[in-house]
N, C-alpha and C positions, 0 to 999 in steps of 0.2 A: 520445512513447512510445518510438520507436526513435531511436537517436542519429543514424543516417545516413539517416533517412527510412523505412527498412524496405521489405520487399517490398510492392508496391502491392496485390496480390491478398490477401495476409495482412492488411494494414492495413484494407482495405475490409471483409473478413469480420469482423474484430474490431469495427469501428465499427458494422456492421450488427447484430451481436449485442448490442452495448452499448445501442443506442437502442431495442431491443425492450421495455425495461422500461416498465411502466405508470406514469403520472405520480405516482400516490399512493405507489407503492413507491419511486420515485426521490426524492420529497420526504422520506420516512421515512429513507432511507439518508443523504441529505444532512444531515438533522437529527442523526442519530446520529453522523455523522463530524465535525460541526462544533460542535454545541451541548452534547453530553454529555461530561462529563469522566471519562474512564476511568483516569486516572493512579493513583487509589487502589486499584484492583483488580489492576493488573499483577503485583504481587508475590504474588498469591494463585493464579496459574495454576500448576498442578502437572503439566501435560502438556508434552512437548517442543514447541518452537515454532521455526520457521525464519523469521528476519526477513531479507528481501532488499531492498536499495536499489541504485539506480543512482548511480554517482559523479557524473554530470552532471544528476541529477534537479533540476527547477526547482520543483516543487510541494512535495514532501516531502524535506527536506534530510537528508543522511547523519547530521547531528547528532541529528536526531529519532530515527533508528534506533539510534544509540549510546545515547541516553537510555533508550529502551524496553528495549533489551537489558540495560542495567545494572539495570533494575527487575524483569526477568523471570528468575528463577533458573535455569530450565531452557530457556533460549533459545540459539540459535546465530545469529550475525550475519554476513551475507555482503554485501559490496559488489561489484557488477559494475562493473568499470572502464570498459567500453566501452558504457555505456548511461546 
């Protein structure tokens, strides 16, 4: 999450909040993020969207953000170089 490890108190608070989710909700979120293909609807979004990615991200690569940005007509794409 943090390029240089991040502040330990902030990281602990973030992790504590993240693990509060009930298992059924976590399963639904995981399913929606991995098994459902949303590519066909990206071009239909008519509201502004800010897409942010970290340059050193290991899970979601910058190329994914670039692709999504190209598909969403009203989006702004920002890459954080130090994350």
